C-alpha positions in Angstrom: 4.3 -33.2 0.7 2.8 -30.5 3.1 1.0 -27.4 1.9 2.8 -24.3 3.1 0.5 -21.4 3.7 1.7 -18.1 2.6 0.4 -14.5 2.4 0.7 -12.9 -1.0 3.4 -10.2 -1.4 1.8 -7.0 -2.7 3.3 -4.9 -5.5 1.9 -1.6 -6.8 0.9 -1.7 -10.4 1.7 1.4 -12.5 1.9 4.9 -10.9 -0.7 5.4 -8.1 -3.0 8.5 -8.0 -1.8 11.0 -5.3 -3.9 13.9 -4.0 -2.6 16.4 -1.4 -4.7 18.2 1.2 -3.5 21.6 2.5 -2.6 20.1 5.9 0.2 17.8 4.5 -2.2 14.8 4.2 -1.7 12.6 1.2 -4.4 10.3 -0.3 -2.9 7.6 -2.5 -4.9 5.1 -4.5 -4.2 2.5 -7.2 -4.0 -1.2 -7.7 -1.8 -3.8 -6.2 -1.1 -7.3 -7.4 -0.6 -10.1 -5.0 2.2 -12.7 -5.6 2.8 -16.1 -3.9 6.1 -17.0 -2.4 6.9 -18.7 -5.7 6.4 -15.3 -7.5 3.2 -16.4 -9.2 0.5 -13.6 -9.5 -2.7 -14.5 -7.6 -4.8 -11.3 -7.1 -5.3 -7.8 -8.2 -6.9 -5.4 -5.7 -7.6 -1.7 -5.4 -5.8 0.0 -2.5 -6.0 3.3 -0.8 -3.9 4.8 2.0 -3.8 8.1 3.8 -0.4 9.4 4.9 0.6 12.6 6.8 3.9 14.2 6.1 5.5 15.1 9.4 8.4 17.1 8.0 12.1 16.3 7.4 13.5 14.2 4.6 10.6 12.9 2.5 12.6 9.9 1.5 12.8 8.6 5.1 10.0 6.5 6.5 10.2 8.4 9.8 9.0 11.6 8.0 5.6 10.0 7.4 2.7 8.9 9.6 0.4 6.2 8.1 -3.2 7.0 9.1 -5.0 4.2 7.3 -4.6 1.6 4.6 -7.3 -0.4 2.7 -6.6 -3.2 0.3 -9.8 -4.2 -1.4 -12.5 -3.8 1.3 -10.1 -5.0 4.1 -8.7 -2.3 6.4 -5.1 -3.0 7.3 -4.6 0.0 9.6 
């Protein structure tokens, strides 16, 4: 049987903390839990991201610009 490498899928735990700057910049932080492809939990990490609201419908992804994302100490963007 071969080992199949997989990246954990990340899911936000609980409600994240959201802070808003006056220039439509949102700072979101909280914890994410990583799951394997077999849905087994493997890690819990702190995350933070900075988003800019560009206007329009806030429920549409196109209305937001992702400025940076960190999971643990790793910068993803």
